[in-house]
Each structure stands twice: as C-alpha cells, then as structure tokens.
FITI-561204 format. One line per field, with one value per atom (N, C-alpha, C, O): x, y, z; atom name. Coordinates in pm, 1 decimal. Layout:
BEGIN
px (X  ...)
py (Y  ...)
pz (Z  ...)
atom (CA  ...)
END
This chain:
BEGIN
px (3663.7  3730.8  3800.2  3734.8  3938.4  3998.3  3975.0  3942.1  4004.7  3974.5  4085.2  4027.1  4179.2  4273.8  4230.5  4258.1  4152.2  4095.6  3984.1  3943.5  3938.9  3811.9  3827.8  3768.3  3931.2  3960.0  4019.3  4019.2  4095.6  4177.2  4034.6  4043.4  3899.8  3875.5  3772.6  3740.6  3739.6  3678.0  3786.8  3737.2  3903.0  4011.6  4039.1  4122.7  3970.3  4043.8  4009.9  3899.8  4128.3  4146.9  4050.5  4036.9  3980.6  3920.2  3954.3  4067.8  3903.1  3942.2  3877.7  3802.1  3924.0  3874.3  3984.3  4088.0  3944.8  4027.3  3977.3  3854.3  4030.7  3941.7  4009.9  4115.6  3913.7  3942.5  3837.9  3742.4  3883.6  3830.6  3709.5  3728.4  3572.7  3486.8  3480.2  3388.6  3599.4  3589.1  3700.7  3711.4  3761.4  3839.0  3749.4  3633.0  3803.7  3723.8  3714.8  3790.1  3612.3  3553.1  3673.7  3751.0  3674.2  3752.0  3656.7  3571.0  3687.7  3618.4  3710.1  3676.9  3810.1  3874.1  3811.7  3847.5  3738.1  3692.2  3578.6  3549.9  3534.2  3407.2  3317.4  3280.8  3275.8  3128.3  3188.4  3285.8  3121.6  3181.3  3080.9  2958.5  3141.9  3044.2  3064.1  3182.4  2964.5  3020.6  2993.7  2899.0  3085.3  3087.0  3085.5  3176.4  2997.4  2984.6  2849.6  2759.5  2819.8  2664.6  2623.6  2510.8  2677.6  2615.9  2672.5  2788.0  2559.0  2597.5  2673.1  2653.2  2792.6  2902.4  2852.7  2758.0  2898.8  2842.3  2913.7  3032.6  2819.9  2843.3  2892.6  2959.7  2827.0  2837.9  2723.8  2628.2  2706.7  2617.2  2547.0  2626.7  2428.5  2408.9  2482.4  2538.6  2479.1  2522.7  2691.9  2744.8  2728.8  2915.2  2923.6  3036.3  2811.2  2805.4  2707.3  2603.7  2735.4  2652.9  2599.1  2486.9  2656.4  2570.1  2633.1  2750.0  2507.2  2533.3  2505.6  2399.6  2642.8  2599.5  2646.0  2743.8  2543.7  2562.2  2626.6  2690.2  2598.1  2626.8  2778.4  2832.2  2848.0  2974.7  3033.8  3140.3  2988.5  3051.5  3081.6  3038.7  3139.3  3164.6  3007.2  2937.9  2990.6  2873.3  2913.6  3028.0  2801.3  2840.9  2924.6  3030.9  2862.0  2951.9  3091.2  3170.6  3119.1  3258.9  3328.3  3424.6  3275.3  3344.3  3347.5  3436.6  3271.0  3273.2  3375.0  3442.8  3384.4  3487.3  3603.3  3692.6  3647.5  3747.6  3821.6  3943.2  3741.7  3731.9  3772.5  3867.7  3700.9  3714.4  3842.4  3884.4  3912.4  4032.6  3999.1  4063.3  3902.9  3862.9  3905.6  3908.9  3934.8  3962.3  4089.3  4091.7  4181.0  4292.9  4293.2  4223.5  4345.4  4373.4  4351.5  4286.1  4453.3  4469.7  4320.7  4276.0  4244.6  4164.0  4028.6  3925.7  4071.9  3932.6  3921.2  3808.9  4038.0  4088.7  3980.4  3905.5  3995.1  3943.2  3766.2  3691.1  3751.0  3587.1  3528.5  3419.0  3586.5  3530.9  3523.1  3444.3  3626.4  3617.6  3489.5  3385.6  3514.0  3407.3  3277.0  3185.5  3242.4  3095.8  3070.1  2960.8  3172.1  3128.9  3088.6  3051.8  3084.9  3010.8  2863.0  2791.8  2829.4  2663.7  2593.5  2637.4  2484.2  2423.5  2393.0  2396.6  2371.7  2320.1  2473.0  2492.8  2578.5  2710.3  2771.9  2832.7  2724.8  2763.3  2673.6  2717.7  2598.3  2485.2  2561.5  2582.5  2602.1  2635.3  2825.8  2882.2  2866.2  2996.3  2982.9  3061.1  2887.6  2877.8  2798.1  2801.6  2741.9  2730.9  2844.7  2867.7  2927.3  3054.5  3119.7  3189.6  3123.1  3217.0  3132.0  3216.3  3015.3  2978.4  2999.6  3011.6  3005.5  2992.4  3191.1  3239.0  3254.7  3392.9  3438.1  3546.0  3349.3  3373.6  3370.8  3463.7  3234.2  3203.5  3300.2  3303.5  3370.9  3439.1  3513.3  3455.4  3592.8  3630.0  3506.2  3397.0  3580.3  3482.6  3581.6  3689.7  3503.1  3601.1  3501.9  3382.7  3577.5  3513.0  3557.5  3677.1  3444.0  3462.2  3422.4  3336.7  3484.5  3451.3  3490.1  3512.3  3508.2  3575.8  3664.3  3689.1  3736.6  3853.9  3973.7  3988.3  4022.0  4167.5  4318.5  4431.9  4282.9  4419.6  4412.6  4419.3  4398.3  4350.5  4457.2  4426.3  4544.1  4629.3  4530.3  4539.9  4417.5  4373.7  4261.3  4204.5  4187.8  4058.2  3969.4  4002.7  3859.5  3790.8  3784.2  3779.1  3784.5  3769.1  3890.2  3877.5  4025.6  4118.6  4119.3  4169.4  4069.5  4020.1  3954.5  3986.2  3849.3  3739.8  3809.6  3800.3  3874.0  3935.2  3996.6  3975.0  4098.3  4200.5  4126.3  4158.3  3995.8  3877.9  3817.0  3791.7  3783.4  3741.5  3802.8  3743.1  3967.1  4056.4  4085.0  4150.7  4041.0  4046.9  3983.8  3982.5)
py (-811.3  -715.0  -669.7  -665.1  -629.9  -579.3  -445.2  -373.0  -416.4  -271.1  -195.7  -94.5  -199.5  -125.9  -89.3  19.5  -203.7  -168.2  -69.5  13.5  -109.8  -37.4  113.8  184.8  157.1  310.0  341.8  463.2  254.8  350.9  381.7  488.8  305.2  357.5  498.7  596.7  463.8  581.2  748.1  854.9  730.3  799.8  830.8  920.0  759.8  815.1  945.9  994.9  1022.3  1132.3  1199.8  1139.8  1304.6  1351.2  1381.9  1429.2  1374.5  1458.6  1607.5  1623.7  1677.5  1838.5  1906.0  1918.0  1964.4  2085.3  2196.9  2196.8  2296.4  2440.3  2476.2  2452.7  2533.8  2617.0  2732.3  2751.3  2819.4  2936.6  2892.7  2828.9  2954.3  2919.8  2983.1  2973.9  3042.9  3068.5  2982.9  3009.5  2900.2  2805.5  2722.4  2723.3  2615.6  2532.6  2426.8  2423.6  2325.2  2188.7  2102.0  2131.3  2002.9  1869.8  1777.3  1806.2  1652.0  1578.5  1500.5  1411.7  1565.4  1510.8  1624.4  1609.3  1726.9  1808.5  1757.2  1815.7  1639.2  1528.1  1638.5  1700.8  1671.2  1732.2  1885.5  1921.0  1946.8  2110.7  2178.7  2178.9  2227.6  2297.6  2460.2  2494.1  2567.4  2664.2  2731.5  2701.9  2809.5  2853.5  2990.4  3037.3  3096.0  3195.8  3273.2  3205.7  3346.2  3393.4  3434.4  3390.7  3512.7  3567.8  3476.3  3435.5  3451.6  3410.7  3467.1  3583.6  3384.2  3491.1  3558.3  3510.6  3630.2  3683.6  3599.8  3569.0  3575.1  3515.6  3341.4  3282.7  3286.4  3168.2  3084.7  3100.1  3008.4  2919.6  2807.8  2721.3  2794.6  2707.7  2551.3  2499.0  2495.2  2397.3  2341.7  2232.9  2471.6  2465.4  2422.2  2405.5  2396.0  2375.2  2256.0  2232.8  2196.5  2071.6  2120.6  2075.6  2219.2  2235.1  2379.3  2417.2  2442.0  2592.6  2573.8  2538.4  2610.2  2602.4  2748.6  2780.1  2821.7  2990.5  2999.3  3094.7  2904.9  2931.4  2936.3  2996.2  2836.3  2839.7  2951.1  2972.9  3046.3  3164.8  3280.7  3264.5  3355.7  3459.3  3555.8  3564.7  3606.9  3675.4  3801.2  3846.5  3862.2  3998.5  4103.8  4141.1  4157.1  4242.6  4240.3  4327.3  4146.8  4077.6  4095.4  4171.0  4019.8  4016.9  4182.2  4218.6  4245.2  4388.6  4478.8  4564.2  4456.6  4521.0  4479.4  4562.4  4333.8  4298.4  4321.4  4339.1  4319.3  4402.0  4540.1  4595.2  4580.4  4763.2  4777.0  4890.1  4667.3  4709.8  4794.8  4897.8  4762.2  4787.5  4669.4  4672.7  4576.2  4469.5  4402.3  4397.0  4358.6  4302.7  4131.1  4068.9  4076.5  3935.8  3837.6  3734.7  3932.9  3860.5  3875.4  3770.7  3988.5  4023.0  3934.8  3907.2  3897.1  3852.6  3690.2  3640.9  3602.2  3496.6  3436.6  3339.1  3501.0  3429.5  3480.4  3443.5  3568.7  3625.0  3543.5  3499.5  3496.9  3404.3  3235.9  3156.3  3199.9  3063.0  3083.3  3017.6  3173.7  3179.6  3195.7  3173.3  3230.5  3225.9  3059.5  3027.7  2976.2  2832.8  2794.7  2677.3  2851.3  2789.6  2796.7  2723.0  2872.9  2882.7  2737.2  2645.1  2757.0  2630.1  2552.9  2433.9  2641.9  2645.9  2613.4  2512.0  2683.9  2649.6  2497.8  2431.1  2466.1  2329.7  2225.4  2125.3  2256.0  2171.0  2179.0  2070.1  2261.7  2283.5  2181.5  2100.1  2231.6  2162.2  1998.2  1931.5  1931.3  1815.3  1758.9  1636.7  1817.5  1819.3  1746.3  1625.5  1863.4  1854.8  1748.9  1679.3  1715.9  1597.4  1469.9  1392.3  1428.8  1353.6  1340.5  1226.0  1441.9  1430.3  1385.9  1324.1  1433.6  1387.6  1261.4  1214.6  1198.0  1072.9  976.0  902.4  994.3  901.8  940.7  859.6  1054.6  1076.7  1249.9  1324.2  1297.8  1434.6  1521.4  1498.0  1672.4  1751.6  1881.3  1898.9  1974.2  2089.9  2191.5  2206.5  2254.3  2411.9  2524.0  2538.7  2617.4  2697.8  2848.8  2870.8  2917.6  3067.8  3160.4  3110.3  3289.4  3386.7  3482.0  3574.9  3411.3  3489.9  3467.8  3363.8  3562.6  3554.4  3502.0  3472.1  3505.5  3475.8  3367.6  3400.6  3235.5  3109.2  3150.6  3097.0  3216.2  3250.3  3306.8  3276.9  3403.6  3490.0  3495.8  3600.5  3363.6  3341.1  3215.8  3101.9  3278.9  3175.9  3024.7  2938.5  2995.2  2863.8  2807.1  2706.5  2877.3  2762.7  2753.3  2648.0  2850.0  2820.1  2724.5  2630.1  2708.5  2643.9  2475.5  2397.9  2449.3  2345.1  2274.4  2155.8  2372.2  2327.7  2279.5  2181.0  2371.0  2307.6  2191.2  2103.6  2179.6  2052.9  1902.3  1799.7  1936.1  1851.0  1808.4  1705.6  1879.4  1861.9  1743.7  1715.7)
pz (3600.6  3568.2  3683.2  3787.3  3686.3  3822.1  3815.4  3721.2  3967.8  4026.9  3924.4  3885.2  3882.2  3844.2  3690.3  3639.8  3614.9  3473.7  3479.6  3398.2  3624.4  3621.2  3606.1  3525.0  3710.8  3743.3  3650.4  3629.5  3553.0  3419.3  3327.0  3266.9  3303.7  3222.2  3270.4  3203.2  3407.8  3457.1  3485.5  3521.4  3463.7  3494.4  3377.6  3363.1  3240.6  3109.6  3074.0  3099.1  2998.7  2961.0  2872.9  2766.3  2884.4  2799.1  2682.6  2678.3  2587.1  2477.2  2408.7  2312.9  2475.2  2443.3  2412.6  2477.9  2272.5  2231.4  2193.7  2189.5  2163.4  2112.7  1978.4  1919.6  1963.2  1812.8  1803.1  1878.4  1673.0  1664.6  1543.5  1440.0  1599.7  1507.3  1344.9  1263.3  1334.0  1231.5  1124.3  1004.6  1179.8  1121.6  1067.5  1107.5  941.2  884.4  980.7  1078.0  955.6  1045.5  995.4  904.2  1064.0  1039.6  1105.8  1189.3  1051.0  1111.0  1252.9  1331.5  1241.3  1412.5  1489.3  1606.1  1479.1  1560.4  1688.7  1793.2  1640.2  1695.4  1711.8  1612.2  1832.6  1855.6  1869.6  1935.9  1806.4  1794.0  1886.1  1872.5  1967.6  2102.7  2065.9  2062.3  2037.5  2071.1  2240.7  2313.6  2267.3  2414.3  2410.2  2478.7  2340.7  2358.6  2378.9  2329.1  2413.0  2491.2  2365.1  2342.1  2257.0  2132.5  2027.3  2015.1  1949.2  1806.6  1731.0  1696.3  1683.3  1608.0  1465.0  1402.5  1437.1  1272.9  1152.9  1144.3  1073.3  941.7  939.7  854.9  1073.9  1118.2  1079.9  1155.9  993.5  1010.0  1107.7  1144.0  1151.4  1235.9  1211.6  1307.7  1105.4  1054.3  1112.0  1134.2  1118.1  1163.4  1289.6  1336.3  1368.0  1526.8  1578.6  1516.2  1670.8  1696.4  1818.4  1842.0  1925.0  2002.4  2076.2  2084.4  2125.2  2152.6  2305.4  2357.1  2376.1  2546.6  2603.9  2671.7  2553.4  2603.3  2780.7  2825.6  2838.2  2969.9  3006.9  3099.9  2883.3  2908.0  2875.0  2932.8  2782.0  2748.2  2901.0  3015.2  2865.2  2993.8  2973.0  2871.7  3083.1  3075.2  3013.6  3018.6  2947.6  2860.5  2915.8  2866.2  3038.6  3099.2  3135.7  3100.1  3202.4  3179.9  3057.9  3045.1  2961.2  2823.5  2761.5  2684.8  2793.3  2714.8  2800.4  2743.3  2946.5  3013.6  2981.1  2997.8  2921.6  2905.7  2765.3  2757.9  2662.9  2517.3  2528.4  2473.2  2594.8  2640.4  2709.3  2733.5  2745.1  2869.8  2968.4  2988.4  3034.1  3187.3  3267.4  3390.4  3204.5  3327.4  3234.7  3111.7  3317.1  3262.4  3241.8  3322.0  3169.7  3156.3  3283.3  3300.5  3380.8  3492.4  3565.8  3612.6  3579.5  3658.6  3601.9  3663.5  3444.9  3378.7  3395.4  3385.2  3421.8  3428.2  3597.9  3591.9  3699.2  3789.2  3831.1  3921.4  3730.4  3754.2  3666.5  3701.7  3518.8  3437.0  3484.3  3433.3  3596.9  3650.2  3745.5  3739.0  3823.4  3922.6  3865.9  3945.1  3743.2  3685.4  3619.4  3572.6  3624.1  3585.4  3732.2  3736.8  3840.1  3957.9  3960.1  4028.3  3895.7  3878.8  3827.5  3758.5  3883.8  3860.1  3688.6  3657.6  3625.9  3445.5  3415.4  3348.5  3454.8  3420.5  3428.3  3344.6  3584.7  3598.5  3491.9  3435.4  3487.4  3389.7  3274.8  3221.4  3229.1  3060.3  3097.1  3024.1  3222.5  3220.6  3232.7  3164.9  3315.7  3289.0  3163.3  3149.6  3089.7  2945.4  2901.1  2905.8  2846.9  2778.5  2860.8  2787.2  2965.9  3025.5  2951.4  2906.3  2927.5  2914.0  2761.2  2717.5  2677.3  2531.6  2508.9  2413.8  2609.8  2590.8  2631.8  2595.4  2715.7  2745.6  2603.4  2570.2  2522.5  2428.0  2292.8  2200.3  2285.0  2162.4  2156.9  2236.2  2101.6  2098.8  2078.1  2026.3  2158.6  2153.4  2144.2  2200.5  2046.8  2019.8  2076.6  2049.8  2158.1  2232.4  2132.2  2107.1  2064.4  1966.0  2029.8  2115.3  1982.3  1993.4  1902.8  1792.5  1910.0  1828.3  1822.8  1745.9  1987.4  2035.7  1878.0  1813.8  1860.7  1770.4  1877.9  1840.6  1962.9  2036.5  2156.6  2275.0  2111.9  2238.5  2375.8  2482.2  2376.1  2494.8  2596.3  2715.4  2541.3  2593.0  2602.1  2632.9  2573.0  2591.3  2663.8  2696.5  2672.5  2785.3  2748.6  2836.3  2612.8  2581.7  2653.1  2722.9  2636.2  2641.1  2793.1  2832.6  2905.7  3062.5  3051.1  3123.4  2967.7  2979.4  2980.3  3075.4  2858.3  2833.0  2938.2  2962.8  3020.0  3137.1  3245.5  3312.0  3268.9  3379.1  3343.0  3425.7  3193.3  3172.6  3218.3  3250.7  3205.8  3196.9  3329.1  3345.4  3432.7  3561.9  3606.4  3726.2)
atom (N  CA  C  O  N  CA  C  O  N  CA  C  O  N  CA  C  O  N  CA  C  O  N  CA  C  O  N  CA  C  O  N  CA  C  O  N  CA  C  O  N  CA  C  O  N  CA  C  O  N  CA  C  O  N  CA  C  O  N  CA  C  O  N  CA  C  O  N  CA  C  O  N  CA  C  O  N  CA  C  O  N  CA  C  O  N  CA  C  O  N  CA  C  O  N  CA  C  O  N  CA  C  O  N  CA  C  O  N  CA  C  O  N  CA  C  O  N  CA  C  O  N  CA  C  O  N  CA  C  O  N  CA  C  O  N  CA  C  O  N  CA  C  O  N  CA  C  O  N  CA  C  O  N  CA  C  O  N  CA  C  O  N  CA  C  O  N  CA  C  O  N  CA  C  O  N  CA  C  O  N  CA  C  O  N  CA  C  O  N  CA  C  O  N  CA  C  O  N  CA  C  O  N  CA  C  O  N  CA  C  O  N  CA  C  O  N  CA  C  O  N  CA  C  O  N  CA  C  O  N  CA  C  O  N  CA  C  O  N  CA  C  O  N  CA  C  O  N  CA  C  O  N  CA  C  O  N  CA  C  O  N  CA  C  O  N  CA  C  O  N  CA  C  O  N  CA  C  O  N  CA  C  O  N  CA  C  O  N  CA  C  O  N  CA  C  O  N  CA  C  O  N  CA  C  O  N  CA  C  O  N  CA  C  O  N  CA  C  O  N  CA  C  O  N  CA  C  O  N  CA  C  O  N  CA  C  O  N  CA  C  O  N  CA  C  O  N  CA  C  O  N  CA  C  O  N  CA  C  O  N  CA  C  O  N  CA  C  O  N  CA  C  O  N  CA  C  O  N  CA  C  O  N  CA  C  O  N  CA  C  O  N  CA  C  O  N  CA  C  O  N  CA  C  O  N  CA  C  O  N  CA  C  O  N  CA  C  O  N  CA  C  O  N  CA  C  O  N  CA  C  O  N  CA  C  O  N  CA  C  O  N  CA  C  O  N  CA  C  O  N  CA  C  O  N  CA  C  O  N  CA  C  O  N  CA  C  O  N  CA  C  O  N  CA  C  O  N  CA  C  O  N  CA  C  O  N  CA  C  O  N  CA  C  O  N  CA  C  O  N  CA  C  O  N  CA  C  O  N  CA  C  O  N  CA  C  O  N  CA  C  O  N  CA  C  O  N  CA  C  O  N  CA  C  O  N  CA  C  O  N  CA  C  O  N  CA  C  O  N  CA  C  O  N  CA  C  O  N  CA  C  O  N  CA  C  O  N  CA  C  O)
END
C-alpha cells in the first residue's frame, strides 16, 4: 500500500451531523449520541444509542445563556474551553472512534442549531 493511500484513509472525513432530539429518528442518523447534561423530557431511552453528558455545557453556563445573562458570543468560547476537561476529551475520542466506523448524529434539545452547542461540537470534531 502506498503512503498516499494510507494517509487518505487516516484523514477520511468523519461523518458527523446534528439534529434536534425531538426530530424523528432516521436510519441515516447512524449512531445517535445525546450531548446534553440533563435527559430531555418526554424522550425514551430507545431513541438514543449513547448519552455523553460530558459533551453538554455545564449547567451554570447553560442556565446563564438561557436566562440571557451570557450572550452567544460569550457562551461559545466558554463552552469550547469546557471541552478541554479530561472527561470531555475522553468523550470526544469516543465520538471520533464511532464516526470512523459510520455516521454519527449529535442530539440535543436546542431549537436553533445556529445557537446550539451541538453545532459547535460538530465543528470541533470535524477538525
């Protein structure tokens, strides 16, 4: 096998998408990973393959954002900084390993994907 073939395999783009947990599941979702600290109301455990709480924002940060005390601009770097914690790093490695095997869908309850940690997380994982 040539070096370039080996390199292209290791640099294969990970298949990571995001979705709101309240949207219907689809076979194309692949492994469905919930990335929230708290379990969402009304969702059965069968709708999720894996729950990685450590990839959700810490509760005080999330509450401050939802209450309007922290802007989205201030929330983003604080959330991303939280991903440097050892437990979060382990969870990131787990998601990357899953994504090397097939599609992964990151799930959370936020209605607006543009102002949601799952979108920040997907971009971080894609790097």
